[in-house]
Structures are given as structure tokens and as C-alpha cells.
PAROKOL-398569 format. One record per residue (C-alpha): residue number from 1; x, y, z. Coordinates in steps of 0.02 Angstrom, whole numbers, plus 50000, padded with zeros to 5 digits. Example, Ala and Ser with C-alpha at 12.3 -4.5 7.8 and 13.67 -1.06 7.14 Angstrom:
2
SEGU / 1 / 50615 / 49775 / 50390
SEGU / 2 / 50684 / 49947 / 50357
//
This chain:
261
SEGU / 1 / 49923 / 49652 / 50864
SEGU / 2 / 50007 / 49503 / 50946
SEGU / 3 / 50176 / 49557 / 50877
SEGU / 4 / 50154 / 49731 / 50950
SEGU / 5 / 50100 / 49661 / 51118
SEGU / 6 / 50256 / 49553 / 51127
SEGU / 7 / 50388 / 49660 / 51043
SEGU / 8 / 50324 / 49839 / 51035
SEGU / 9 / 50292 / 49957 / 50891
SEGU / 10 / 50469 / 49968 / 50822
SEGU / 11 / 50477 / 49793 / 50747
SEGU / 12 / 50445 / 49759 / 50563
SEGU / 13 / 50316 / 49620 / 50539
SEGU / 14 / 50351 / 49499 / 50396
SEGU / 15 / 50195 / 49403 / 50340
SEGU / 16 / 50186 / 49226 / 50270
SEGU / 17 / 50037 / 49132 / 50200
SEGU / 18 / 50071 / 48966 / 50288
SEGU / 19 / 50124 / 48926 / 50467
SEGU / 20 / 50262 / 48809 / 50409
SEGU / 21 / 50339 / 48952 / 50310
SEGU / 22 / 50349 / 49054 / 50471
SEGU / 23 / 50447 / 48916 / 50558
SEGU / 24 / 50563 / 48894 / 50409
SEGU / 25 / 50595 / 49081 / 50399
SEGU / 26 / 50648 / 49087 / 50581
SEGU / 27 / 50751 / 48928 / 50572
SEGU / 28 / 50848 / 48991 / 50420
SEGU / 29 / 50877 / 49166 / 50489
SEGU / 30 / 50761 / 49260 / 50371
SEGU / 31 / 50675 / 49337 / 50524
SEGU / 32 / 50735 / 49369 / 50701
SEGU / 33 / 50581 / 49303 / 50792
SEGU / 34 / 50412 / 49226 / 50754
SEGU / 35 / 50238 / 49248 / 50827
SEGU / 36 / 50117 / 49104 / 50799
SEGU / 37 / 49940 / 49067 / 50862
SEGU / 38 / 49927 / 48912 / 50970
SEGU / 39 / 49748 / 48909 / 51034
SEGU / 40 / 49582 / 49000 / 51029
SEGU / 41 / 49454 / 49004 / 51169
SEGU / 42 / 49312 / 48955 / 51050
SEGU / 43 / 49394 / 48840 / 50924
SEGU / 44 / 49529 / 48758 / 51029
SEGU / 45 / 49708 / 48720 / 50982
SEGU / 46 / 49800 / 48756 / 50820
SEGU / 47 / 49858 / 48577 / 50800
SEGU / 48 / 49973 / 48610 / 50654
SEGU / 49 / 50079 / 48727 / 50759
SEGU / 50 / 50095 / 48599 / 50899
SEGU / 51 / 50170 / 48482 / 50769
SEGU / 52 / 50289 / 48617 / 50706
SEGU / 53 / 50348 / 48653 / 50884
SEGU / 54 / 50406 / 48472 / 50893
SEGU / 55 / 50484 / 48468 / 50719
SEGU / 56 / 50580 / 48632 / 50734
SEGU / 57 / 50705 / 48674 / 50871
SEGU / 58 / 50636 / 48848 / 50903
SEGU / 59 / 50607 / 48884 / 51089
SEGU / 60 / 50455 / 48976 / 51155
SEGU / 61 / 50511 / 49133 / 51247
SEGU / 62 / 50347 / 49227 / 51269
SEGU / 63 / 50158 / 49225 / 51252
SEGU / 64 / 50014 / 49348 / 51238
SEGU / 65 / 49824 / 49337 / 51232
SEGU / 66 / 49733 / 49444 / 51103
SEGU / 67 / 49548 / 49482 / 51108
SEGU / 68 / 49476 / 49442 / 50937
SEGU / 69 / 49356 / 49575 / 50875
SEGU / 70 / 49293 / 49558 / 50697
SEGU / 71 / 49244 / 49706 / 50587
SEGU / 72 / 49155 / 49712 / 50420
SEGU / 73 / 49274 / 49804 / 50305
SEGU / 74 / 49249 / 49871 / 50129
SEGU / 75 / 49326 / 49983 / 49997
SEGU / 76 / 49304 / 50169 / 50041
SEGU / 77 / 49137 / 50234 / 49975
SEGU / 78 / 49054 / 50062 / 49972
SEGU / 79 / 48894 / 50055 / 50073
SEGU / 80 / 48825 / 49904 / 50167
SEGU / 81 / 48677 / 49885 / 50048
SEGU / 82 / 48798 / 49857 / 49903
SEGU / 83 / 48881 / 49707 / 49984
SEGU / 84 / 48843 / 49534 / 49912
SEGU / 85 / 48995 / 49430 / 49964
SEGU / 86 / 49101 / 49431 / 50122
SEGU / 87 / 49278 / 49360 / 50119
SEGU / 88 / 49380 / 49298 / 50267
SEGU / 89 / 49470 / 49150 / 50344
SEGU / 90 / 49346 / 49007 / 50375
SEGU / 91 / 49372 / 49016 / 50564
SEGU / 92 / 49328 / 49201 / 50565
SEGU / 93 / 49174 / 49169 / 50458
SEGU / 94 / 49117 / 49034 / 50579
SEGU / 95 / 49139 / 49154 / 50725
SEGU / 96 / 49012 / 49274 / 50646
SEGU / 97 / 48868 / 49155 / 50607
SEGU / 98 / 48738 / 49264 / 50693
SEGU / 99 / 48785 / 49408 / 50577
SEGU / 100 / 48758 / 49299 / 50423
SEGU / 101 / 48593 / 49232 / 50492
SEGU / 102 / 48532 / 49410 / 50514
SEGU / 103 / 48590 / 49455 / 50338
SEGU / 104 / 48543 / 49307 / 50225
SEGU / 105 / 48577 / 49410 / 50069
SEGU / 106 / 48764 / 49397 / 50105
SEGU / 107 / 48867 / 49252 / 50039
SEGU / 108 / 49018 / 49199 / 50143
SEGU / 109 / 49176 / 49165 / 50042
SEGU / 110 / 49331 / 49084 / 50117
SEGU / 111 / 49502 / 49162 / 50097
SEGU / 112 / 49673 / 49111 / 50163
SEGU / 113 / 49684 / 49251 / 50293
SEGU / 114 / 49579 / 49386 / 50376
SEGU / 115 / 49697 / 49531 / 50340
SEGU / 116 / 49738 / 49455 / 50172
SEGU / 117 / 49555 / 49466 / 50123
SEGU / 118 / 49559 / 49654 / 50156
SEGU / 119 / 49717 / 49672 / 50053
SEGU / 120 / 49637 / 49576 / 49909
SEGU / 121 / 49479 / 49680 / 49921
SEGU / 122 / 49577 / 49842 / 49904
SEGU / 123 / 49694 / 49779 / 49768
SEGU / 124 / 49553 / 49717 / 49657
SEGU / 125 / 49440 / 49865 / 49700
SEGU / 126 / 49289 / 49755 / 49734
SEGU / 127 / 49135 / 49863 / 49757
SEGU / 128 / 49007 / 49726 / 49793
SEGU / 129 / 49109 / 49634 / 49925
SEGU / 130 / 49176 / 49655 / 50101
SEGU / 131 / 49296 / 49566 / 50217
SEGU / 132 / 49292 / 49514 / 50398
SEGU / 133 / 49453 / 49558 / 50488
SEGU / 134 / 49523 / 49664 / 50629
SEGU / 135 / 49509 / 49853 / 50631
SEGU / 136 / 49700 / 49856 / 50617
SEGU / 137 / 49687 / 49776 / 50444
SEGU / 138 / 49571 / 49915 / 50387
SEGU / 139 / 49696 / 50044 / 50447
SEGU / 140 / 49845 / 49959 / 50365
SEGU / 141 / 49764 / 49941 / 50193
SEGU / 142 / 49664 / 50103 / 50193
SEGU / 143 / 49494 / 50018 / 50195
SEGU / 144 / 49331 / 50074 / 50276
SEGU / 145 / 49246 / 49991 / 50425
SEGU / 146 / 49059 / 49967 / 50397
SEGU / 147 / 49018 / 49872 / 50557
SEGU / 148 / 49113 / 49824 / 50715
SEGU / 149 / 49103 / 49680 / 50839
SEGU / 150 / 49027 / 49552 / 50722
SEGU / 151 / 49086 / 49404 / 50826
SEGU / 152 / 48954 / 49293 / 50907
SEGU / 153 / 49049 / 49279 / 51071
SEGU / 154 / 49141 / 49424 / 51152
SEGU / 155 / 49244 / 49301 / 51254
SEGU / 156 / 49346 / 49262 / 51098
SEGU / 157 / 49534 / 49264 / 51132
SEGU / 158 / 49682 / 49190 / 51039
SEGU / 159 / 49843 / 49141 / 51127
SEGU / 160 / 50005 / 49173 / 51033
SEGU / 161 / 50182 / 49109 / 51062
SEGU / 162 / 50341 / 49209 / 51032
SEGU / 163 / 50480 / 49100 / 50961
SEGU / 164 / 50665 / 49128 / 50931
SEGU / 165 / 50817 / 49026 / 50883
SEGU / 166 / 50912 / 48925 / 51015
SEGU / 167 / 51030 / 49031 / 51118
SEGU / 168 / 50955 / 49197 / 51065
SEGU / 169 / 50858 / 49310 / 51182
SEGU / 170 / 50740 / 49455 / 51155
SEGU / 171 / 50710 / 49589 / 51286
SEGU / 172 / 50540 / 49576 / 51369
SEGU / 173 / 50449 / 49652 / 51516
SEGU / 174 / 50503 / 49575 / 51682
SEGU / 175 / 50375 / 49466 / 51770
SEGU / 176 / 50361 / 49356 / 51924
SEGU / 177 / 50244 / 49229 / 51841
SEGU / 178 / 50315 / 49100 / 51721
SEGU / 179 / 50247 / 48958 / 51616
SEGU / 180 / 50335 / 48809 / 51540
SEGU / 181 / 50279 / 48706 / 51390
SEGU / 182 / 50344 / 48531 / 51359
SEGU / 183 / 50305 / 48375 / 51258
SEGU / 184 / 50327 / 48194 / 51311
SEGU / 185 / 50280 / 48016 / 51266
SEGU / 186 / 50253 / 47868 / 51380
SEGU / 187 / 50229 / 47682 / 51360
SEGU / 188 / 50051 / 47633 / 51316
SEGU / 189 / 50012 / 47538 / 51476
SEGU / 190 / 49878 / 47568 / 51610
SEGU / 191 / 49914 / 47710 / 51731
SEGU / 192 / 50066 / 47782 / 51643
SEGU / 193 / 49989 / 47952 / 51605
SEGU / 194 / 49919 / 47963 / 51783
SEGU / 195 / 50092 / 47932 / 51855
SEGU / 196 / 50170 / 48058 / 51734
SEGU / 197 / 50050 / 48196 / 51786
SEGU / 198 / 50070 / 48153 / 51970
SEGU / 199 / 50251 / 48213 / 51961
SEGU / 200 / 50179 / 48389 / 51958
SEGU / 201 / 50034 / 48360 / 52078
SEGU / 202 / 50151 / 48291 / 52212
SEGU / 203 / 50248 / 48456 / 52206
SEGU / 204 / 50095 / 48572 / 52200
SEGU / 205 / 50137 / 48629 / 52024
SEGU / 206 / 49983 / 48691 / 51933
SEGU / 207 / 49949 / 48626 / 51758
SEGU / 208 / 49877 / 48750 / 51635
SEGU / 209 / 49841 / 48637 / 51486
SEGU / 210 / 49868 / 48462 / 51418
SEGU / 211 / 49850 / 48420 / 51233
SEGU / 212 / 49871 / 48251 / 51147
SEGU / 213 / 49929 / 48231 / 50967
SEGU / 214 / 49950 / 48072 / 50865
SEGU / 215 / 50125 / 47996 / 50871
SEGU / 216 / 50174 / 47970 / 50689
SEGU / 217 / 50229 / 47794 / 50647
SEGU / 218 / 50142 / 47720 / 50800
SEGU / 219 / 49953 / 47707 / 50770
SEGU / 220 / 49846 / 47744 / 50924
SEGU / 221 / 49992 / 47808 / 51024
SEGU / 222 / 50009 / 47992 / 51071
SEGU / 223 / 50120 / 48139 / 51110
SEGU / 224 / 50067 / 48241 / 51261
SEGU / 225 / 50095 / 48429 / 51261
SEGU / 226 / 50087 / 48507 / 51433
SEGU / 227 / 50089 / 48683 / 51506
SEGU / 228 / 50130 / 48707 / 51690
SEGU / 229 / 50149 / 48864 / 51795
SEGU / 230 / 50330 / 48886 / 51843
SEGU / 231 / 50505 / 48918 / 51777
SEGU / 232 / 50609 / 48772 / 51716
SEGU / 233 / 50754 / 48840 / 51820
SEGU / 234 / 50656 / 48826 / 51985
SEGU / 235 / 50719 / 48684 / 52095
SEGU / 236 / 50543 / 48616 / 52122
SEGU / 237 / 50509 / 48613 / 51935
SEGU / 238 / 50676 / 48531 / 51898
SEGU / 239 / 50633 / 48391 / 52020
SEGU / 240 / 50465 / 48366 / 51934
SEGU / 241 / 50547 / 48361 / 51762
SEGU / 242 / 50680 / 48240 / 51824
SEGU / 243 / 50545 / 48126 / 51894
SEGU / 244 / 50446 / 48136 / 51732
SEGU / 245 / 50603 / 48096 / 51630
SEGU / 246 / 50622 / 47932 / 51725
SEGU / 247 / 50457 / 47866 / 51656
SEGU / 248 / 50445 / 47955 / 51489
SEGU / 249 / 50508 / 47878 / 51328
SEGU / 250 / 50539 / 48054 / 51263
SEGU / 251 / 50537 / 48221 / 51352
SEGU / 252 / 50575 / 48392 / 51279
SEGU / 253 / 50551 / 48564 / 51354
SEGU / 254 / 50487 / 48679 / 51217
SEGU / 255 / 50509 / 48838 / 51316
SEGU / 256 / 50498 / 48928 / 51482
SEGU / 257 / 50428 / 49103 / 51466
SEGU / 258 / 50340 / 49248 / 51556
SEGU / 259 / 50155 / 49213 / 51581
SEGU / 260 / 50054 / 49319 / 51460
SEGU / 261 / 49917 / 49439 / 51507
//
């Protein structure tokens, strides 16, 4: 769904089981672009992908926000009363706890992926099990939806980044609103982070998010990932970045991209 939102219906999605494999595939030219989740409104950031953004030189060129709606999916002909186990990614299972509380006869079983659990269900022709995934997964694998909207919280959205290789561009819808994501480190002394963030406040640049991650090799020191509203090519933003660079030990812009809906 995120791929379609960002690139339309004509692209060919290529799935991978692990996030790192997605980054490697793009870096080595096996795919033309990559779409990765970066944060969820209920469960927070996907920390692994923040680390991959630093380790791979793959700029962010777009974002989209997808409403997460979970469905209970089974093999065609299977009825709800036959179900004994429900497979899905552990995050999806945890987002449907009220459903499991209301149906204590059902055992939750973790699987590597939501859509992958539907694929496995159909391949192995399991008649006493179901999967929790999107309605799109049921359509793709020819499965049957038993129940919709299982999620505990309807305000469940996941933010996805669109990545490409350096120097390459992909056509997108024009927009007036832009966001920029960067990562920086500072010396571990009092007031340094305050002064770093003030470079944006002094220029009335709105910050959308700040995320800290451990700095490998330096215990108790941190990388700071930051989103701000604005285009890196804007003069005001360039001044803020120049000011930040003066006090940062490391500064890297990960991408400037149209603000997602």
C-alpha cells in the first residue's frame, strides 16, 4: 500500500524478509527504489532502519503515511469457529490484544511478516488457523477475510520513507510542503543539544521529530536524528544547517523530500 501511494500502480514490488536486505538490494542495483517503515503512531520508531539510514548512502526522496487496518484472514471455506491459531508479525498481534481477550480460545503465533503469514497459510492449506494482515494481503494470495478492523486503536498509522540511490530521481507529485531529515552528533557537554536545536528555533523552522540512537564505540553518547519542515535548498534552512555544522562533530542530511499526506 505504501509503495502504491508513493509510486503508483505500475511498479513491481519486490519483497524481502529483512530490512537490511532491502537496503542492500537498493545499494547494489537489484531494485530501483525502496520503501521502508520508519515509525508507527502506537509503537514508535523502527530503530533498525534509523541505523541503516546512517550506514547506507541512500537518500530519502519521499514519505507517506498509511492507516493500519488489520483483518482476520483464512483459507477460503474456513469458518471462524474452526480457528485455533492466529499467525502474524508480533507488532500486529500486539495491536489486536482486545480481539484476543474477547476470544481466549485463540492462540497467537508469531511470524516474520503480516502478509507472509497469509502466504504461508495458503501455501500449507491450514484449515484450523488464520492470519492477521491487511485486506490487500487477502486479495493478493486469494484468501478470505473473516473479520475486519481488529486493531485496538483506529489512530494507527505507519510512516514510510521512499529511498533511492544518490543522484537518481523518481517522478513524484509536486508539493509546496517539504521535510528534511538529518543526523548529527555533538560533544557531550552541558547545553550542546540546546544550542544545536536553537539554530532552527532562531530561524522559525519547525521541528517535526527528534530521535536519539546510541553512538557505537562511544558508550553513553548518542546520534540525534532530526526532521524539520523545509527544503534543504531554502536559504533559511541552509543558514540553520551551516550554523549547526559549526557545533556538530558530524552532520549528514539524509534527505529532503515532499511532506507526505
